[in-house]
N, C-alpha and C positions, 0 to 999 in steps of 0.2 A: 661580801654580803654584809649588810648592816643589820644589827639586831637592836631595835628600839621602837617604841618604848617598852619597857618591862613593867608590869603592874601586878599587884596582888589585891584581892578584895574578898573579905574585909581585911582591915589592917590589924585587928585584934581577934585572935581565934582561941576559943576554949577547947580543951581536950575533947576529942570525938567530933568536932565540927569541921566543916569543909572550908577551905580557902581556895579560890581559883586564881592561878598564876597565868598571866597571858603576856604575849609579846607579838611583835610584827617583825617580819624579815623583808628587806628591800635590797634592790640592786644599788650600785653606786649612783645611778641616775635617779634613785628615789622611787622606783616602781616596785609595788608589792610583788614578791616572788616567793615560791616555796623551795626550800633546799632540795636538791636532787637526790640526796641520799637519806638524811635524817635530821631531825631536830629533837634535842633532849634537854632535860632539866635536872639539876642537882639542887638540893636544899640543905643548907648548913645551919646547924644550931649554934648556941653560944659557945665560944671557944673554938669554933671551926669544925666540930664533929659533924659528920654527915647524918642528917635525919632521913634523907631519901637519896639513895644512890641513883645513878643515871636512869631516868624513865623517859619514855617517848612522849612527846607532847602531841596533842590531837590537832590536826590542821582542819579548820572549819571552812576556809576558802583560801585562795592564793595569798600567802604571806601572813595569814592570821592563825595564831596557834594558842592553845591553852592546855592546862592540866589542873584537874581538881584533886587537891591533896587533903586527905583526912588526917587532921592533926592528932597524932597518937597520944594516949594517956601515959605512956611509959618514957617520955622524954622530958628534960627540964624545960621550964618556961624561959622565955626570953626572946630576943630578936632573932629572926631567921634571915640569912642572906641567901641570894639566889645566883645560880650560874646556868646560863643557856648556851648550848653548843649546837651550832648548825654546820652540818657537813654537806658541801656542795661539790659539783664537778670541778670547780676551780680552787678548792681549798676548804679550810675549816675556819669558821668565825666563832669566837668565844667571848662572852661578856659575863663578868662576875661583879655583883654589886658589893659595895663596901658598907660597913656598919653605918647606920644613919641615913642610908639611901631611901628615898621616898618609895621605891619599889618593894622594899622589905616589908615583912609582917611580923607581928609579935604573938607568940604563943603564950597563953596564960593558963 
């Protein structure tokens, strides 16, 4: 299962505001598909600390997933990296963004 693209909107989030993280899941042939078991998201703060441990993403239609994250007031500002984990009948797919990736967002 392919997980792409991953996106966050907006790119700069103030404390208490929402950022929506979204992604698509596809078969190897490029067809939108929903993981048979689950799709979840982890959000990492500066230095790799977890802001949000594994949470289920919402599936709006086949292969289209999102999660609305309320940026807390109790965490340090800085870039957030993302990890999406899709568990399907034929295995687990995992994608983690690196610092500087266009999918990331900045908490201020």
